[in-house]
N, C-alpha and C positions, 0 to 999 in steps of 0.2 A: 504494499499500500504504498508506501513511504514512497517507493521509486516513481510509481505511477503518479503521486500528487508533488513531486519534489520542487518543482516550479511555482509552487504556492505557497505565498511567505506567509497566510493567517492560517495557517495547521500548525498546529502543535503538537510533536510525536512526544508521549510520553508513556514510560514501562513501570508500569506498578501491579498490583494484586487488589482482587475484590475487597480482599479485608484492609489492603493497606492502600486506598486512592491515594493519586500524590496530587491531589488537588488542595486548596486552602477551604478553608470551613464556607458554605456559603457560597461557591464559587458559578452556579451552573441554573439554572432554571429549571431545566429537566432534566430526570433519569431515567430512561429506558433499559432493562436488565429485561431480555427476552430470552430466554430457555438456558439463564445463566445458576441460578443456586445450587442444582442438582448438579453441579461442576465444580462448586466452589469443598473444600474443607469441611470450612467454618460458616454457615448458613448466616446465621446469626450475625456475628459480624460484619459480614458481607454488607447483609443489610442494614445497621446501625451504619457501615461506612458510606452506603449509598444515599441515606437521610441527610449525613451530616454535611455532604458538598451538596447536597438542594438549599438553594436560599429559601428564605420562608415563604412561605405563599405557594411555592414552586411544587411540583408533580414527580413523585416517584409513582411508577409503574415497573408492575414484575410480574413476567409470567411466565408459568412452569408449570411441568408436567403435573398431574392427578397421580396418588398410589399407583403403582403396577408391578409386574412382576416378570418382570424383560429381565431378565439379570442377564441375557446374553449382552446390554446396552453395557453396563461395567468396563466389559475389554473393549465392544467395540466401540464407543462413544466415551468411554473416559466418563462414564457415571457416576458420583461417590453418593448419592441418594437417589431411591426408588419411587423418588415422587415427591408427592405435599399435600395432604388432605386441603379441604375448602373448609372453612369455618361456617361452621352450622346458622348460627345466632350472632353476623359481624354485623356492621354499620356500613363496614368495606367489603363486600363479597370479594370473593378469591383469596382473602388475606394467608396466607403461608400458613398450617397450625401442623405442624409435625413437630416432634420431638427434638430435633436439629432445631429448628427455631425457634420456641416457647421461647427463648431469652430475649429475644428480640421483639421490639413493641412499634405498635403503626408506626410508620414514619419515624421510628428509632428515637422520639422524644419522650419517651417516659415509661 
């Protein structure tokens, strides 16, 4: 990607992890994590980091797999988690509710 857009001066390339995003607090308006949490070692920490870099009033959108038993994905796609259950009663439909995520609160703010 860096080679493809090498002539673009408005793009900054950063290297980090989902659990340690190399951005200042409240640095962005939006974070969109599509099919990300099931690949990271520590989903709650990754979600807290995503929330940390979003400005107050910004949006954090996370999409991921529902629970499944396709264990071949651990090897073929390097999945660390076999999906996350939806909250039965949540003001935020689709919140991640899995033992790995229970420590992360909605938007990481409390």
